[in-house]
C-alpha positions as CSV (number, residue, x, y, z in Angstrom):
1,M,-36.5,42.6,20.7
2,T,-32.7,40.9,20.1
3,T,-31.4,37.7,21.2
4,A,-28.1,36.7,22.0
5,T,-26.6,34.9,19.0
6,K,-26.0,31.1,19.7
7,R,-23.0,29.4,18.5
8,I,-23.6,26.0,17.5
9,P,-20.9,23.5,16.6
10,I,-21.6,21.8,13.1
11,P,-20.4,17.9,13.7
12,I,-17.6,16.9,10.9
13,I,-18.9,13.8,10.2
14,G,-17.3,11.7,7.2
15,Q,-19.4,11.1,4.5
16,C,-19.1,8.7,1.1
17,Q,-19.6,10.4,-2.4
18,P,-22.1,13.3,-2.0
19,N,-24.8,13.1,-4.2
20,S,-24.4,15.8,-7.0
21,S,-28.7,16.3,-7.0
22,W,-30.1,18.1,-4.4
23,S,-33.6,16.6,-5.1
24,V,-33.0,13.3,-3.4
25,D,-34.5,11.8,-0.5
26,N,-32.8,11.5,3.0
27,S,-30.1,14.5,3.2
28,G,-28.8,13.7,-0.2
29,I,-25.6,11.9,1.3
30,D,-24.9,8.2,0.9
31,Y,-24.0,7.5,4.5
32,L,-24.1,3.7,3.7
33,G,-21.3,3.7,1.5
34,N,-23.2,2.7,-1.8
35,S,-20.9,4.5,-3.7
36,T,-18.4,3.1,-6.8
37,S,-15.8,5.1,-4.6
38,A,-13.5,3.4,-2.5
39,Y,-14.2,4.0,1.2
40,G,-13.2,3.0,4.8
41,F,-14.4,3.9,8.4
42,E,-12.9,5.4,11.5
43,G,-15.1,4.9,14.4
44,N,-18.9,6.2,12.9
45,K,-16.6,8.1,10.5
46,V,-16.9,7.3,6.6
47,L,-13.2,8.0,5.3
48,N,-14.1,8.7,1.6
49,M,-11.0,8.0,-0.3
50,D,-12.0,9.9,-3.9
51,K,-12.9,13.4,-2.3
52,C,-11.9,13.9,1.4
53,F,-11.3,12.0,4.4
54,V,-12.0,12.8,8.1
55,R,-9.8,12.1,11.1
56,A,-10.0,12.8,14.5
57,G,-12.4,15.6,13.9
58,K,-10.4,17.5,11.0
59,I,-11.8,17.2,7.4
60,Y,-8.6,16.6,4.9
61,S,-8.9,17.7,1.2
62,S,-8.4,15.4,-1.8
63,F,-7.2,11.9,-0.9
64,G,-7.7,10.0,-4.1
65,F,-6.7,6.6,-5.8
66,V,-4.8,7.2,-8.8
67,Q,-4.1,4.5,-11.0
68,L,-0.5,4.0,-11.3
69,Y,0.6,0.9,-13.5
70,T,-1.7,-1.9,-15.2
71,G,-1.1,-5.1,-16.8
72,F,0.6,-7.1,-13.6
73,T,0.1,-10.6,-13.1
74,G,-0.7,-12.8,-10.2
75,V,-1.6,-11.8,-6.6
76,P,0.2,-9.2,-4.8
77,S,1.4,-10.0,-1.4
78,T,4.2,-7.3,-0.7
79,Q,5.2,-3.8,-1.7
80,M,8.0,-1.6,-0.3
81,L,9.4,1.4,-1.4
82,Y,13.1,1.0,-1.7
83,Q,15.7,3.9,-2.1
84,Y,18.7,2.8,-4.1
85,N,20.6,6.2,-4.0
86,A,20.6,9.6,-2.6
87,T,17.6,10.8,-4.6
88,S,15.4,7.8,-6.6
89,F,13.1,5.2,-5.3
90,R,11.7,2.0,-7.0
91,L,8.3,0.8,-5.8
92,M,8.7,-3.0,-5.5
93,T,5.6,-5.0,-5.8
94,G,5.7,-8.6,-5.3
95,T,3.1,-11.3,-6.7
96,N,3.2,-14.6,-6.9
97,T,4.1,-14.9,-10.4
98,R,6.4,-11.8,-10.5
99,L,8.7,-9.3,-9.0
100,Y,7.9,-5.9,-10.4
101,A,10.1,-2.6,-10.1
102,D,7.9,0.5,-10.6
103,N,5.7,-1.6,-13.6
104,I,8.9,-3.4,-15.1
105,N,9.3,-7.2,-14.5
106,I,12.5,-8.0,-13.0
107,T,12.0,-11.6,-11.5
108,P,15.0,-13.3,-10.8
109,L,16.2,-15.8,-13.2
110,Q,16.6,-19.4,-13.1
111,T,20.1,-21.0,-12.7
112,S,19.6,-23.7,-15.2
113,T,20.0,-23.1,-18.8
114,T,18.3,-24.6,-22.3
115,A,20.2,-25.0,-25.3
116,I,19.0,-23.6,-28.4
117,A,21.5,-23.7,-30.9
118,N,21.3,-21.8,-34.2
119,S,18.0,-20.2,-33.1
120,I,18.0,-16.4,-33.8
121,D,15.9,-15.1,-36.6
122,T,16.1,-11.5,-37.5
123,T,14.2,-9.4,-40.3
124,N,15.9,-6.5,-41.9
125,G,15.4,-3.2,-40.4
126,L,13.4,-4.3,-37.4
127,A,15.1,-4.3,-33.9
128,T,13.1,-7.5,-32.7
129,I,14.5,-11.1,-33.0
130,V,12.5,-14.3,-32.9
131,V,13.9,-17.2,-30.7
132,D,13.3,-20.6,-31.7
133,A,12.7,-22.3,-28.7
134,V,10.6,-25.7,-28.7
135,A,7.9,-25.8,-26.1
136,H,9.5,-23.0,-24.1
137,G,6.6,-22.7,-22.0
138,Q,7.0,-18.8,-21.3
139,A,4.5,-15.8,-21.7
140,V,4.6,-12.2,-23.0
141,G,6.0,-10.1,-20.1
142,D,8.5,-12.9,-18.7
143,R,12.0,-12.0,-18.3
144,V,14.5,-14.4,-20.2
145,K,18.2,-14.0,-20.3
146,I,19.8,-14.9,-23.9
147,N,23.6,-16.4,-23.9
148,G,26.1,-17.4,-26.2
149,S,25.0,-16.1,-29.5
150,T,27.2,-14.4,-32.3
151,D,26.2,-11.4,-34.2
152,V,23.2,-11.9,-36.6
153,G,21.7,-9.7,-39.1
154,G,23.9,-6.9,-38.1
155,I,22.8,-7.1,-34.5
156,L,25.5,-7.0,-32.1
157,A,26.1,-10.2,-29.8
158,A,26.3,-7.8,-27.3
159,N,22.6,-6.4,-27.8
160,I,21.4,-10.1,-28.0
161,N,23.3,-11.6,-24.9
162,K,21.4,-10.2,-22.3
163,E,18.4,-10.0,-20.2
164,H,14.8,-9.1,-22.3
165,I,11.2,-8.9,-21.4
166,I,9.1,-11.1,-24.3
167,T,6.9,-9.3,-26.2
168,A,5.5,-12.1,-28.2
169,I,5.2,-15.9,-28.1
170,T,4.2,-18.8,-30.4
171,T,4.4,-22.4,-29.0
172,D,8.2,-22.8,-30.1
173,T,9.1,-19.3,-30.4
174,F,9.4,-16.1,-28.5
175,T,10.1,-12.4,-29.7
176,V,12.4,-9.7,-27.9
177,N,13.8,-6.4,-28.8
178,T,17.1,-5.8,-28.8
179,G,17.2,-2.1,-29.1
180,T,19.1,-2.0,-32.4
181,N,17.6,-2.7,-35.9
182,A,18.8,-5.3,-38.2
183,T,20.4,-4.8,-41.5
184,S,20.0,-8.0,-42.8
185,T,17.1,-10.7,-42.3
186,V,18.5,-14.0,-41.1
187,S,17.2,-17.5,-40.2
188,N,19.0,-20.3,-37.8
189,G,21.4,-17.7,-36.5
190,G,23.7,-17.0,-33.9
191,G,25.8,-20.1,-33.6
192,G,25.8,-23.2,-31.7
193,A,26.5,-22.2,-28.1
194,I,23.1,-20.1,-27.6
195,T,21.1,-21.2,-24.2
196,Y,18.7,-19.2,-22.7
197,Q,17.4,-18.7,-19.1
198,K,13.7,-18.4,-17.9
199,Q,12.6,-16.5,-15.1
200,I,11.9,-18.4,-11.5
201,A,8.8,-20.5,-11.9
202,A,5.5,-18.9,-10.6
203,G,4.3,-20.0,-7.0
204,T,1.0,-20.5,-5.3
205,A,-1.0,-17.2,-4.7
206,M,-1.6,-16.2,-0.8
207,G,-4.0,-18.3,1.0
208,V,-2.1,-21.1,2.2
209,I,0.9,-21.3,3.9
210,D,3.1,-22.5,1.0
211,A,2.4,-19.4,-1.0
212,R,4.6,-17.7,-3.0
213,I,5.0,-14.3,-0.3
214,W,8.0,-12.2,-1.3
215,S,9.9,-10.7,2.0
216,M,12.2,-7.9,1.2
217,D,14.5,-5.4,3.0
218,T,17.7,-3.3,2.9
219,F,20.7,-4.0,3.4
220,G,23.2,-0.5,2.7
221,N,22.0,0.3,-0.8
222,L,21.2,-3.1,-1.7
223,L,17.7,-4.9,-1.8
224,I,17.6,-8.3,0.1
225,L,14.8,-10.6,-1.1
226,T,13.5,-13.6,-1.4
227,P,10.1,-15.4,-2.8
228,G,10.1,-17.7,0.3
229,N,8.9,-21.3,0.6
230,Q,12.4,-22.7,0.2
231,T,13.6,-20.5,-2.3
232,G,16.6,-18.4,-2.4
233,V,18.1,-15.4,-1.1
234,Y,18.5,-12.6,-3.9
235,K,20.5,-8.8,-4.0
236,W,19.5,-6.0,-6.2
237,D,21.1,-2.5,-6.8
238,G,18.2,-0.9,-8.9
239,D,19.5,-1.4,-12.3
240,T,16.0,-2.5,-14.2
241,A,18.2,-4.1,-16.9
242,I,19.5,-6.9,-14.6
243,A,17.3,-9.0,-12.6
244,P,18.5,-9.6,-8.9
245,T,21.1,-12.1,-8.6
246,A,21.4,-14.9,-5.7
247,L,23.5,-13.5,-2.7
248,T,27.0,-14.9,-2.6
249,N,27.3,-17.8,0.3
250,A,23.7,-16.8,1.6
251,P,21.3,-20.0,1.9
252,T,19.9,-21.4,-1.2
253,A,16.5,-22.5,0.3
254,V,14.8,-20.1,2.9
255,D,11.3,-19.0,3.8
256,Y,11.8,-15.3,5.2
257,V,14.4,-12.6,5.0
258,F,14.8,-9.4,7.1
259,V,17.1,-7.1,7.9
260,H,18.0,-5.9,11.5
261,N,20.7,-3.9,12.9
262,N,22.9,-4.5,9.6
263,I,22.5,-8.1,9.7
264,I,20.7,-10.2,7.2
265,C,18.6,-12.5,8.8
266,T,16.7,-15.6,7.3
267,L,14.0,-18.0,8.7
268,G,14.0,-21.7,7.8
269,A,17.5,-22.4,6.1
270,G,18.1,-25.3,4.3
271,G,14.7,-26.8,4.8
272,Q,15.3,-26.6,8.7
273,R,12.1,-24.8,9.2
274,N,12.6,-23.6,13.0
275,R,16.0,-22.1,12.0
276,F,17.2,-18.8,12.6
277,K,20.8,-18.2,10.3
278,T,22.4,-14.6,9.9
279,C,25.1,-13.1,7.9
280,S,28.0,-11.7,9.9
281,R,27.3,-8.1,10.8
282,G,28.3,-5.7,8.2
283,N,29.4,-8.5,5.4
284,E,26.6,-9.7,3.6
285,T,28.3,-12.5,1.9
286,L,30.1,-13.9,5.0
287,W,27.8,-16.6,6.6
288,D,30.5,-19.3,8.0
289,V,29.9,-19.2,11.7
290,T,33.1,-20.8,12.1
291,A,35.1,-18.3,10.4
292,T,37.6,-15.8,12.3
293,G,36.0,-12.5,13.2
294,S,32.7,-13.6,11.9
295,T,29.4,-13.0,13.8
296,A,27.4,-15.0,11.6
297,Y,24.4,-17.2,13.9
298,E,22.6,-20.0,13.4
299,D,20.0,-21.6,15.7
300,D,17.4,-24.1,15.3
301,I,15.2,-22.7,17.9
302,E,13.9,-25.6,20.3
303,G,10.4,-26.0,20.8
304,A,9.8,-23.8,17.5
305,S,7.3,-25.3,15.0
306,R,7.7,-23.3,11.4
307,L,8.9,-19.8,11.6
308,I,7.1,-17.6,9.0
309,S,7.9,-14.2,9.7
310,G,10.2,-11.7,11.5
311,I,10.7,-7.7,11.7
312,S,13.4,-5.5,13.2
313,G,12.2,-3.5,16.0
314,D,14.0,-0.9,18.2
315,G,16.9,-3.0,19.6
316,F,15.2,-6.3,19.1
317,A,14.3,-8.3,16.4
318,L,10.9,-10.2,16.4
319,V,10.2,-13.7,14.8
320,W,6.8,-15.7,14.7
321,S,6.0,-19.2,14.0
322,L,2.5,-20.4,13.4
323,N,1.9,-20.3,17.5
324,K,4.6,-18.8,18.8
325,C,6.4,-15.1,19.1
326,Y,9.8,-15.0,20.1
327,R,12.3,-11.9,20.7
328,L,16.1,-11.7,19.7
329,D,18.8,-9.4,20.9
330,Y,22.0,-9.0,19.0
331,K,24.8,-8.8,21.8
332,G,27.7,-9.3,19.7
333,T,30.7,-11.6,20.2
334,P,30.9,-14.1,22.4
335,D,26.8,-14.8,22.8
336,I,25.8,-13.1,19.3
337,W,22.3,-13.5,19.6
338,G,22.0,-15.2,22.6
339,E,18.8,-17.1,23.9
340,P,15.6,-16.4,22.0
341,E,12.9,-15.5,24.6
342,T,9.5,-16.6,24.1
343,I,7.3,-13.7,24.6
344,M,4.1,-15.0,23.6
345,Q,3.3,-19.1,24.1
346,A,-0.4,-18.9,23.2
347,D,-0.5,-17.1,19.4
348,G,1.8,-16.5,16.6
349,I,1.2,-15.0,13.6
350,A,-1.2,-15.7,11.1
351,S,0.7,-15.2,7.9
352,P,4.1,-13.8,6.8
353,M,3.1,-10.2,6.0
354,A,0.7,-9.6,9.1
355,R,3.0,-7.6,10.8
356,C,4.3,-4.1,10.6
357,S,6.2,-1.2,12.3
358,I,5.4,2.5,13.1
359,E,7.0,4.5,15.5
360,N,9.1,1.6,17.0
361,V,5.8,-0.2,17.9
362,I,5.4,-3.6,16.1
363,Y,1.7,-4.6,15.3
364,W,0.7,-8.1,14.1
365,S,-2.2,-10.4,13.9
366,G,-2.2,-13.7,15.4
367,I,-5.1,-16.0,15.0
368,N,-6.9,-15.2,18.5
369,N,-6.5,-11.6,18.5
370,W,-4.4,-8.8,17.0
371,Y,-1.3,-7.1,19.3
372,A,0.8,-4.6,19.6
373,Y,4.6,-4.6,21.3
374,D,6.5,-1.9,22.1
375,G,9.9,-3.6,23.5
376,S,8.6,-3.9,27.1
377,A,4.9,-5.8,26.6
378,I,2.8,-6.9,24.3
379,I,-0.8,-5.1,24.4
380,P,-3.7,-7.3,22.7
381,L,-5.5,-4.5,20.9
382,P,-9.2,-5.2,20.4
383,T,-12.1,-4.7,22.7
384,D,-14.8,-7.0,23.7
385,D,-17.0,-5.2,21.3
386,F,-14.6,-5.8,18.7
387,M,-14.3,-8.9,19.5
388,Q,-17.9,-9.5,18.9
389,Q,-18.2,-7.6,15.6
390,M,-14.9,-10.2,14.7
391,A,-17.0,-13.2,15.6
392,S,-18.4,-13.8,12.4
393,V,-15.0,-13.2,10.5
394,P,-13.2,-16.4,10.4
395,I,-9.8,-15.5,10.3
396,R,-8.4,-19.0,11.7
397,T,-9.9,-20.4,8.5
398,Y,-8.1,-17.9,6.4
399,R,-5.3,-17.0,8.2
400,F,-2.8,-17.0,5.1
401,F,-4.9,-13.8,3.7
402,V,-4.2,-11.3,6.4
403,S,-1.6,-8.4,5.8
404,L,-0.8,-5.6,7.5
405,I,-0.4,-2.5,6.0
406,P,1.2,0.8,8.0
407,M,-0.6,3.9,7.6
408,P,1.4,6.3,9.7
409,M,-0.2,9.6,8.1
410,L,-3.8,8.6,9.1
411,D,-2.1,7.4,12.7
412,Q,-3.2,4.1,11.6
413,V,-2.9,0.3,11.0
414,W,-4.6,-1.5,8.1
415,F,-5.3,-5.2,9.2
416,M,-6.6,-6.6,5.8
417,Y,-8.1,-10.1,5.8
418,S,-10.6,-12.4,4.0
419,N,-14.6,-12.9,5.0
420,A,-14.7,-15.6,2.0
421,G,-11.2,-17.2,1.7
422,T,-10.7,-16.3,-1.8
423,A,-9.0,-13.0,-1.6
424,I,-8.6,-10.1,0.8
425,S,-11.8,-8.4,1.1
426,R,-11.9,-6.4,4.3
427,V,-9.9,-4.1,6.6
428,A,-10.3,-3.2,10.2
429,I,-8.7,0.1,10.6
430,F,-6.8,0.7,14.1
431,N,-6.0,4.1,14.8
432,Y,-3.0,3.7,17.2
433,K,-3.6,7.6,18.8
434,E,-7.0,7.3,19.4
435,A,-7.1,3.5,20.3
436,Q,-10.1,2.9,18.0
437,F,-11.1,-0.2,15.6
438,A,-13.5,0.2,12.8
439,F,-14.0,-1.8,9.4
440,S,-14.4,-1.2,5.9
441,R,-14.3,-3.3,2.6
442,Y,-10.8,-3.6,0.3
443,E,-9.7,-5.5,-2.3
444,F,-5.9,-4.8,-2.0
445,S,-3.8,-7.1,-1.0
446,A,-0.3,-5.4,-0.1
447,G,0.3,-1.8,-0.1
448,L,2.5,0.9,2.0
449,N,2.4,4.5,3.2
450,P,5.7,5.9,3.0
451,Y,4.9,9.3,3.3
452,A,8.6,10.4,2.3
453,S,9.2,14.1,1.5
454,T,10.8,12.9,-1.3
455,Q,7.8,11.4,-2.5
456,T,6.0,15.0,-3.4
457,G,2.1,14.8,-2.9
458,V,2.3,11.2,-2.7
459,R,0.6,9.3,0.5
460,G,0.8,5.7,-0.1
461,Y,0.6,3.0,-2.8
462,F,-1.8,-0.1,-3.1
463,A,-1.9,-3.6,-5.1
464,H,-5.2,-4.6,-6.2
465,S,-5.8,-8.3,-5.2
466,S,-7.3,-9.5,-8.7
467,N,-7.5,-6.6,-10.9
468,G,-3.5,-6.4,-11.9
469,R,-3.1,-2.7,-11.2
470,V,-1.2,-0.7,-9.0
471,Y,-2.8,2.7,-7.4
472,Q,-1.2,5.7,-5.9
473,I,-2.6,7.3,-3.2
474,N,-2.0,11.1,-3.9
475,A,-2.8,14.3,-1.3
476,T,-4.9,15.5,-4.1
477,Q,-6.7,14.7,-7.1
478,L,-4.4,15.1,-10.3
479,D,-6.8,14.7,-12.7
480,S,-7.2,18.9,-14.2
481,A,-10.8,18.5,-14.8
482,A,-11.7,16.9,-11.4
483,A,-9.2,19.4,-9.7
484,N,-10.5,22.4,-10.2
485,N,-13.3,23.1,-7.3
486,T,-12.9,19.7,-5.7
487,L,-15.4,19.0,-3.0
488,I,-13.3,18.7,0.0
489,Y,-16.5,18.8,2.3
490,Q,-20.1,18.7,2.5
491,T,-22.4,18.8,5.6
492,P,-25.5,17.0,6.1
493,F,-29.0,19.0,5.0
494,N,-30.0,19.6,8.3
495,A,-32.4,22.1,9.9
496,V,-30.6,25.3,11.2
497,G,-30.3,25.5,14.7
498,D,-32.6,23.4,16.6
499,G,-35.7,23.6,15.3
500,D,-37.8,23.8,12.2
501,F,-38.4,27.3,12.2
502,N,-36.6,29.7,10.0
503,M,-33.1,30.9,11.9
504,E,-30.8,33.6,10.7
505,I,-27.6,32.5,10.1
506,E,-25.1,35.5,10.7
507,G,-22.0,33.7,10.4
508,L,-19.6,30.8,10.4
509,E,-16.6,30.0,12.3
510,L,-14.2,28.3,9.9
511,H,-11.0,27.4,11.5
512,T,-8.1,25.9,9.2
513,N,-4.6,25.2,8.6
514,R,-4.2,28.2,6.5
515,A,-5.5,31.4,5.6
516,F,-7.7,30.8,2.8
517,D,-7.7,32.7,-0.7
518,S,-9.7,33.0,-3.6
519,E,-9.1,29.1,-4.1
520,L,-11.4,27.9,-1.4
521,T,-15.4,28.4,-2.7
522,I,-17.9,28.0,0.4
523,K,-21.4,27.5,-0.9
524,L,-24.2,27.8,1.5
525,I,-27.5,25.8,-0.1
526,T,-30.6,26.8,1.9
527,T,-34.4,26.5,1.8
528,D,-37.2,27.3,3.7
529,T,-39.4,24.3,2.7
530,Y,-37.1,21.1,2.3
531,T,-37.7,18.6,5.0
532,P,-35.4,15.5,4.9
533,T,-38.3,13.3,4.0
534,T,-39.2,14.9,0.6
535,S,-37.8,14.7,-2.9
536,S,-38.5,18.2,-3.9
537,G,-37.6,21.9,-2.6
538,N,-36.4,25.2,-3.7
539,F,-33.2,26.0,-2.8
540,T,-30.7,28.9,-3.0
541,T,-27.2,28.7,-3.3
542,T,-25.0,31.6,-2.0
543,T,-20.9,31.4,-2.8
544,Y,-18.3,32.7,-0.7
545,T,-14.7,32.6,-1.3
546,G,-12.0,32.3,1.1
547,D,-11.2,36.0,0.7
548,D,-14.7,36.4,2.5
549,V,-13.2,34.6,5.7
550,V,-11.7,36.9,8.1
551,N,-10.2,36.1,11.4
552,N,-11.7,32.5,10.4
553,Y,-15.0,34.0,10.5
554,L,-17.3,34.0,7.3
555,E,-20.3,36.5,8.0
556,V,-23.3,35.7,6.3
557,K,-27.0,37.1,7.3
558,K,-28.8,34.8,5.7
559,T,-32.4,33.2,6.9
560,A,-33.0,29.5,6.4
561,R,-35.1,26.8,7.6
562,Y,-32.9,23.3,6.4
563,R,-28.9,24.2,5.0
564,S,-26.0,22.4,3.7
565,W,-22.1,24.1,3.6
566,R,-20.4,22.8,0.8
567,F,-16.6,23.3,0.6
568,E,-14.6,23.2,-2.8
569,Y,-10.9,23.9,-3.5
570,D,-9.2,24.3,-6.5
571,L,-6.2,21.9,-6.4
572,I,-4.6,22.5,-9.5
573,N,-4.0,26.4,-8.7
574,G,-4.2,26.7,-4.8
575,A,-1.4,26.7,-2.8
576,S,-2.0,23.6,-1.0
577,Q,-1.9,21.3,-4.2
578,Y,0.8,18.7,-2.5
579,D,-0.6,19.7,0.9
580,D,-3.2,18.5,3.3
581,V,-6.0,21.0,3.4
582,F,-8.5,20.7,6.9
583,I,-11.0,22.2,8.5
584,S,-10.8,21.4,12.3
585,K,-14.0,23.4,13.6
586,L,-16.9,24.9,12.0
587,V,-19.5,26.7,14.3
588,E,-22.5,28.6,13.0
589,H,-23.9,31.6,14.6
590,V,-27.7,31.8,14.5
591,R,-30.6,33.4,15.8
592,K,-34.0,33.7,15.4
593,A,-35.3,35.3,12.4
594,T,-38.4,37.3,14.1
595,E,-36.4,37.9,16.8
596,R,-33.9,40.9,16.4
């Protein structure tokens, strides 16, 4: 007797870190996420950030956090990938204490100087100099500039009179490396004209309206930035030997800066917190609204409270106050910008970084809801069910912890927020293609997803809110020990077919984005005695490779009662080392073992 083969789809369910032992309760899969791995959720799917992730019913290969930099100080608020020439990038990370380019402190310097005559000490054979500066108040890793010194101990003045990173301190001295060795030991050298400049003072960590929140954007090849909270506007060209410098003629006290249509736009200039002020289009140093031919602009937006954020859209700019949202359209002369349009009256923005732009749509977090704007209409994002889940999360109370991270590689926007008022600790993930929200726990206060072709294998960056580290998200595990046979997916240990009796697994349809070769390992783990509630069983593992998959079909002919499929990939030697491997569909072909 024979029966027709049944084709049974295997649900692709995201998983947290699978347990390596098969003699465990339940299915050997930790559905609750009680793993030390970072993880996230998309609906009822778990995004495992260590081994694989599931999106829109597809299993993707390794998507792991790899520690990139350590030793950062302060709480990160902003990250940006700055392209400073045709082929080179800097990963910018702004914290409340410092500004970093990659892992180099480039915090701008104060304009004031402190005189320290005859203060340079050298030691024969060493490149370091000790600078005598009573109660200087600086820290190891701070940026400092020395000016006015003569040659000391064989070290040329040009190697002393420049910017340095402090390598050691005492209460009344700081040490820097000049890069050239002294030829003699000298105390109290350098002459009477020596001065030094400290980096700008630290600001308050995120969580309050007056926190140090860096805003930054590009103007041609220049990076334009400000620490905010009535500080200056700076420019930088990517050279880590020189910190960002004040932008000529720009306001010296602003709250926020962004670039739209080749125009540098500032908010809150000169202490007028509802002021929108810009440079002339295409000229970063022309800010005079009365100059001949100038399109520089200044307007104190009527009825607006403090303006705290802005962003460039597709043909328009949005700026937000605490309780309203305004649209501005650049028109050129004579109107320049025209009248700001109030497009939202009942809600503003939660915090300066609570906005992002993906695919010409702007997303932001207010204090009453989360929104999207495509240039024509504001769309509230959450559903009633979502609002019920969010009811216990006091975003209004902790609004200044909110930050948005665009993740276009996942078709997602990550709404980062705090549930305790001490640091960012939660994320609501919005899939804008599926219009679906889900939740997870995270402790990253800044991040970005460049998805740039020049960033081979890199899928994003995150800065941790408290451990002083920056992480790189890779499409593949880079650790050689972990990369061989890296687990990309594991199915739950369930009954074969639709019952607890033995079935014959004839084969498996395996739909993928590539013709796999021997770098793919497929393991079928089976038992006749295992049940999901017992903690022991006799297991058989049968191993196949991608070479066994013919026309998306793997022939098996294996009898079992319970089974689990395990897929591994050699991410070092496989063709997909810097590419996403995904499995879009799994279908078992089974029949009752007693019926042939």
